[in-house]
C-alpha positions in Angstrom: -18.8 5.2 19.5 -20.9 8.3 18.9 -24.7 8.2 19.6 -25.4 9.1 16.0 -23.3 6.1 14.7 -25.1 3.8 17.2 -28.4 5.0 15.9 -27.4 4.5 12.3 -26.1 1.0 13.0 -29.4 0.1 14.6 -31.3 1.3 11.6 -29.0 -0.6 9.3 -29.9 -3.8 11.1 -33.5 -3.4 10.0 -32.5 -3.3 6.3 -32.7 -6.3 4.0 -29.4 -7.8 2.8 -30.0 -6.2 -0.6 -30.6 -2.8 0.9 -27.4 -3.2 3.0 -25.4 -3.9 -0.2 -26.9 -0.8 -1.8 -26.0 1.2 1.2 -22.4 0.0 1.1 -22.3 0.8 -2.7 -23.6 4.3 -2.1 -21.2 5.0 0.8 -18.3 3.8 -1.2 -19.2 6.0 -4.1 -19.5 9.0 -1.8 -16.1 8.3 -0.3 -14.6 8.1 -3.8 -16.0 11.5 -4.7 -15.0 13.1 -1.4 -11.4 11.8 -1.6 -9.0 12.3 -4.4 -8.2 8.6 -4.8 -9.2 8.6 -8.5 -7.4 11.9 -9.1 -3.9 10.6 -8.1 -1.8 9.8 -11.2 -0.6 6.3 -11.3 3.2 6.1 -11.3 4.8 3.6 -13.7 8.2 2.1 -13.2 9.2 3.4 -16.6 8.6 7.0 -15.4 11.3 6.5 -12.8 13.9 5.3 -15.3 17.1 7.3 -15.2 16.3 9.2 -12.0 18.9 7.4 -9.9 22.6 7.6 -10.8 24.3 4.3 -11.7 25.6 2.7 -9.7 23.4 4.1 -6.9 25.9 3.1 -4.2 29.0 3.9 -6.2 29.7 0.2 -6.4 29.6 -2.2 -9.3 26.6 -4.5 -9.0 28.7 -7.7 -9.1 31.1 -6.4 -6.5 28.1 -5.5 -4.3 26.6 -9.1 -4.7 30.0 -10.7 -3.9 30.6 -8.4 -0.9 27.2 -8.9 0.6 27.4 -12.7 0.2 30.8 -12.7 1.8 29.6 -10.6 4.7 26.6 -12.9 5.2 28.8 -16.0 5.2 31.1 -14.4 7.8 28.1 -13.4 9.9 26.7 -17.0 9.8 30.1 -18.4 10.8 30.3 -16.0 13.8 26.8 -16.9 14.9 27.3 -20.7 14.9 
């Protein structure tokens, strides 16, 4: 821990609980402004619609479900 951080933490201990909460609020606001968290656009699932070809694996969905279930059953039989 840096000496500056240790000094700041010692000073924070002298604050009242209300002052500590205000400090947290101001530090959080400063971080929001210094990072681009608010500037990042939110991606919606509907924006992704149609981006992947159907079927993604080149296999019918029902065939995939049946195959993976069969493979899982075979694996469980081998493990027992």
